[in-house]
C-alpha positions as CSV (number, residue, x, y, z in Angstrom):
1,M,10.3,-46.5,-33.1
2,K,13.2,-45.0,-31.1
3,F,12.0,-41.5,-32.0
4,L,8.5,-42.3,-30.9
5,L,9.7,-43.6,-27.6
6,F,11.8,-40.5,-27.1
7,F,8.9,-38.2,-28.0
8,L,6.6,-40.0,-25.5
9,L,9.2,-39.9,-22.8
10,C,9.7,-36.1,-23.3
11,N,5.9,-35.6,-23.1
12,I,5.7,-37.6,-19.8
13,L,8.6,-35.7,-18.3
14,C,7.2,-32.3,-19.4
15,S,3.8,-33.2,-17.9
16,Y,5.4,-34.3,-14.7
17,E,7.4,-31.1,-14.4
18,E,4.3,-28.9,-15.2
19,E,2.4,-30.7,-12.4
20,I,5.2,-30.1,-9.9
21,E,5.3,-26.4,-10.8
22,K,1.5,-26.2,-10.5
23,R,1.5,-27.8,-7.0
24,V,4.4,-25.7,-5.9
25,S,2.8,-22.5,-7.1
26,E,-0.3,-23.3,-5.2
27,L,1.7,-23.2,-2.0
28,L,3.1,-19.7,-2.6
29,P,1.4,-16.4,-1.9
30,P,0.0,-14.7,-5.0
31,E,2.6,-12.0,-4.9
32,V,5.5,-14.5,-4.9
33,K,6.7,-15.5,-8.4
34,L,8.2,-18.9,-9.0
35,N,11.3,-18.6,-11.2
36,F,12.1,-22.3,-11.3
37,V,11.8,-25.5,-9.3
38,T,14.4,-28.3,-9.3
39,E,15.6,-31.4,-7.5
40,S,17.7,-30.5,-4.4
41,P,20.5,-32.6,-2.8
42,L,18.3,-32.7,0.3
43,E,16.5,-36.0,0.1
44,N,12.7,-35.7,-0.6
45,F,12.9,-31.9,-1.1
46,Y,12.6,-29.7,-4.1
47,A,14.5,-26.4,-4.3
48,L,12.6,-23.3,-5.4
49,N,13.9,-20.1,-6.8
50,V,11.3,-17.4,-6.2
51,S,10.9,-13.6,-6.3
52,S,14.0,-11.5,-5.7
53,N,16.2,-14.6,-6.3
54,N,15.2,-16.1,-2.9
55,I,15.6,-19.8,-2.3
56,L,13.0,-22.0,-0.6
57,Y,12.8,-25.8,-0.1
58,V,9.5,-27.8,-0.2
59,S,9.0,-31.4,0.6
60,K,8.0,-33.7,-2.2
61,D,4.7,-34.5,-0.4
62,F,4.1,-30.7,-0.4
63,K,3.5,-30.7,3.4
64,F,6.6,-28.8,4.5
65,V,8.4,-25.6,3.4
66,F,11.5,-24.1,4.9
67,T,13.8,-21.2,4.2
68,G,17.5,-20.7,5.2
69,E,21.0,-21.4,4.0
70,L,21.7,-25.0,2.9
71,I,25.4,-25.9,3.2
72,D,27.1,-28.9,1.7
73,L,29.7,-30.2,4.1
74,S,30.6,-33.3,2.2
75,G,33.6,-31.9,0.4
76,S,36.9,-30.4,1.6
77,Y,35.2,-27.0,2.2
78,P,31.6,-25.8,2.8
79,I,29.6,-25.0,-0.3
80,S,26.4,-22.9,-0.3
81,I,23.7,-24.7,-2.2
82,N,21.5,-21.6,-2.1
83,E,24.2,-19.7,-4.0
84,Q,24.3,-22.2,-6.7
85,Y,20.6,-21.8,-7.4
86,S,20.9,-18.0,-7.2
87,K,23.8,-18.0,-9.7
88,R,21.7,-20.3,-12.0
89,L,19.0,-17.6,-12.3
90,I,21.5,-14.8,-12.6
91,N,23.5,-16.5,-15.4
92,N,20.3,-17.4,-17.3
93,L,18.8,-14.0,-17.2
94,L,21.9,-11.9,-17.7
95,S,23.0,-14.1,-20.7
96,D,19.7,-13.1,-22.4
97,I,20.5,-9.4,-22.3
98,N,20.9,-7.7,-25.7
99,E,24.3,-6.2,-25.8
100,E,22.8,-3.1,-27.5
101,D,20.7,-2.4,-24.4
102,V,23.7,-1.8,-22.1
103,I,25.8,1.3,-21.8
104,E,29.3,-0.1,-22.2
105,F,32.7,1.2,-21.3
106,Q,34.9,-1.3,-23.0
107,S,38.5,-2.0,-22.0
108,K,40.9,-2.4,-24.9
109,G,42.7,-5.2,-23.0
110,E,39.5,-6.8,-21.8
111,K,40.0,-9.6,-19.2
112,Y,36.8,-9.2,-17.3
113,K,33.3,-8.0,-18.2
114,L,31.0,-6.8,-15.4
115,K,27.4,-6.0,-15.5
116,V,26.6,-3.1,-13.1
117,F,23.1,-2.0,-12.1
118,T,23.4,1.8,-11.6
119,D,21.4,4.9,-10.7
120,V,22.7,8.3,-12.1
121,E,21.8,10.1,-8.8
122,C,23.3,7.5,-6.5
123,A,26.4,8.9,-4.7
124,Y,28.2,5.6,-4.5
125,C,27.4,5.0,-8.2
126,R,29.1,8.3,-9.0
127,M,32.1,7.2,-6.9
128,F,32.3,4.0,-8.9
129,H,32.0,5.8,-12.2
130,S,34.8,8.3,-11.3
131,E,37.1,5.2,-11.2
132,I,36.0,3.7,-14.5
133,S,39.1,4.7,-16.4
134,N,41.2,2.9,-13.8
135,L,39.1,-0.2,-14.2
136,M,39.3,-0.1,-18.0
137,D,43.1,0.3,-17.8
138,N,43.2,-2.9,-15.8
139,G,41.2,-4.9,-18.3
140,V,37.7,-4.5,-16.8
141,T,34.8,-3.7,-19.2
142,I,31.8,-2.2,-17.5
143,Q,28.3,-2.8,-18.9
144,Y,25.8,-0.5,-17.2
145,L,22.2,-1.6,-16.6
146,A,19.5,0.9,-15.4
147,F,18.2,0.6,-11.9
148,P,16.4,3.9,-10.9
149,R,16.0,3.4,-7.1
150,D,12.8,5.4,-6.9
151,G,11.2,3.2,-9.6
152,V,9.9,4.2,-13.0
153,L,8.0,7.4,-12.0
154,G,10.8,9.5,-10.5
155,K,13.3,12.0,-11.9
156,S,16.1,9.5,-11.9
157,Y,14.1,7.3,-14.3
158,E,13.6,10.2,-16.7
159,K,17.3,11.0,-16.6
160,M,18.2,7.5,-17.3
161,V,15.8,7.2,-20.2
162,S,17.5,10.3,-21.6
163,A,20.9,8.6,-21.3
164,W,19.7,5.4,-23.0
165,C,18.1,7.5,-25.7
166,S,21.1,9.6,-26.3
167,Q,23.3,9.4,-29.5
168,D,26.3,9.3,-27.2
169,R,25.2,7.2,-24.2
170,Q,28.7,7.1,-22.6
171,A,29.0,10.9,-22.6
172,T,25.4,11.4,-21.4
173,I,25.6,9.0,-18.5
174,T,28.9,10.5,-17.5
175,K,27.4,14.0,-17.5
176,L,24.5,12.9,-15.4
177,K,26.8,11.3,-12.9
178,N,28.7,14.6,-12.7
179,S,25.4,16.4,-11.9
180,E,25.4,18.1,-15.4
181,T,22.3,19.0,-17.3
182,V,21.4,17.0,-20.4
183,D,18.6,17.2,-23.0
184,T,15.5,15.3,-21.9
185,L,14.9,12.6,-24.5
186,T,12.4,9.8,-24.9
187,C,12.5,6.7,-27.2
188,Q,11.9,3.0,-27.0
189,N,14.3,2.0,-24.3
190,P,15.1,-0.8,-21.9
191,V,15.2,1.2,-18.6
192,E,11.9,-0.2,-17.1
193,D,12.7,-3.8,-18.2
194,Q,16.2,-3.5,-16.6
195,F,14.7,-2.2,-13.4
196,I,12.3,-5.2,-13.3
197,L,15.2,-7.5,-14.1
198,G,17.2,-6.1,-11.2
199,R,14.3,-6.7,-8.8
200,T,14.0,-10.3,-10.1
201,L,17.7,-10.8,-9.4
202,G,17.5,-9.4,-5.9
203,V,19.0,-6.0,-6.5
204,T,17.9,-3.6,-3.7
205,G,20.5,-0.8,-4.1
206,T,23.1,0.6,-6.4
207,P,25.7,-0.1,-7.5
208,T,25.2,-3.8,-7.7
209,I,27.9,-5.7,-9.6
210,F,27.5,-9.0,-11.3
211,L,30.7,-11.0,-12.2
212,E,30.8,-13.3,-15.2
213,N,30.4,-16.3,-12.9
214,G,27.1,-15.0,-11.5
215,L,28.6,-13.7,-8.2
216,K,26.8,-10.7,-6.9
217,I,28.6,-7.8,-5.2
218,G,26.3,-5.3,-3.6
219,G,27.5,-1.8,-2.8
220,Y,30.5,0.3,-3.8
221,I,34.0,-1.2,-3.8
222,P,37.0,0.9,-4.7
223,A,38.5,0.1,-8.0
224,K,41.8,-1.2,-6.5
225,E,39.9,-3.7,-4.3
226,L,37.6,-4.8,-7.1
227,I,40.5,-5.5,-9.4
228,K,42.2,-7.5,-6.7
229,I,39.0,-9.6,-6.3
230,L,38.8,-10.2,-10.0
231,N,42.5,-11.2,-10.3
232,N,42.2,-13.5,-7.3
233,G,39.3,-15.3,-8.9
């Protein structure tokens, strides 16, 4: 009997959630994807995570929608509610990445593991890569994900496919970041999927760094400063 009641309750809740998602989706333009909808701390409003990891709020009677930063001032210091919803999507999607689909530079004394969306022709990505030994020596493992800034039709995309299809991915991506020529290769690869993933997470440029707690850091940061950020929590 208890199992039957639990089963019926789950069905009711699932149907209720599906109805909310349907009503919310009808409010959004066709090109805007709904990632998830959840209760918000703002009374009588849902929180929506939509395309490019943007946050919206919609009233429960579906009459009002607003955008903007929602700050919780009830504690000892301000907390960004938007950031919590952004991190939720980031953590969910990045945790699903197959470790075999990244190009990893692993630190022997690993204390931190960063996922970095990169483009082999990006000047700041090359600056970041030139300091990768320093990062590894300080306990930082780098996992590269592909984000060809020109999309999946340009030369950068072709080069990154060659890197991911190489027998020695580390050496190949290093050569490409040093403007060296490599063999053009093709194979089943995750480059396009990672590009789409980056867009979903709000990546607009490279390098974009994601810390293990879901914090996003856009743009190049010198290794010394990045290590300081990591050590300071």
